[in-house]
N, C-alpha and C positions, 0 to 999 in steps of 0.2 A: 682322741683321744686319736686315730687314724693319726693323727700326725706324729704323735709321739712314737708312735707303732715304728712310722714310716724311717725317724730318724733316728730310729734305734741302730741298723744297719750301719750306717754312717759313721755315730759315733763308737759305736765296736772296730770299726774299720779304722779309725782318725787312733783309737787305743789298739790296735795292732798297730799301724803302719812309726807310731810315737816307740811300741817298744824294737821295734826294726829298728829304726831311725840311730835309737840309743845303742845299737850295737853296731854298727854301718859307722859312730861316732864315734866308737870308742878304736875301730879298724881305719878309716877315714881322716877322722881330725886330732884327735888324743895324741898325734905327735909334737901337733902345736897347739894346741888349743886343753881348754882347762873348762869347764863348765864354771865351776866356783876360784879359779885364779886365774890372773893374767901371767901365762908361759911366753912364747917365740910371740907367741898371738895373744888377744885379747879376752878374756872371759867370755864365756856364752849365757852366764843367767842374763833374766832381764833382756837378752837382745830383741826382742819384738817389740818396736814402739821408740823402741834407742833409734837416735842421733845415731847413724854411725862416726865413730874418730871420738865417742864420747866417755869411755872409761877411764876412772879414773885411776893414777897410776901407768896410766899402758903408751910408751913412746911408739905413737903414729905417727903418719908419713904426712910430712906438708900436706898432699894430697886431699888426704882422707878428713884430715882436722879441718881442710877448711871445702871438704863436702856439703852438699847439703840432703846428702841418701840420710833417710831413718829407715829401720830393717823392716821390710814387711814380705808373706808372701813371694810377693812380683819381685822385688827385692832382692831379700836372700839366692831367690831359685837365678835371678839372672844373676847374681854377684857367686856364686856356687857354679853354674856353667862357665862360667868367665870373667873373673874379680875385671882384670883390667879394661873390659868393655864397657863397665859400671863405672871405673871409677881411675881412670889414669895415672900413674905416675904413685898405684899403692904397692907397698910390700907383699902382698900375699902369692905364691908362688903357684899351690896349689889353682887344680881343677877335675871338674866334676863333669862329668860329660854323661851318668846313666840321667835321666828323668824321673824314673820312680825311685832310687835313690837317691838324692835330694831333695823328691817328696818325703821322703820318708823322713831325712834330718831334717828338716825343716817341721814336720811334725814332732818332733823332738826338740826341738829347740824351741817349739812353740809350750811344748809342756813343763819347761825352765823358766818360762819367766814368766810375773805375774798378771792375771788378768782383771 
């Protein structure tokens, strides 16, 4: 019982972060990405646990296709902070310096990925 009670605030925090992350995603990412379809960038539904460069129908850079990166909290955080430092030769020209915003967007991306 104590464990459940002590985890409840964490679950609520993650849900709040996901809601904030959705707002941030819609203001920071939506120009190039969509959750459900490929655009300038690949779709993000199901991104967690997916190998980088693996969305069918998207024209990835050779560097991304050849990478061995699998998307998780750590790799997405590094990617959003500085994509070129994660996969040299990739095409994404956007960086998100704010760690709290990256974390919220990552929580949102988790919410649109199957568990």
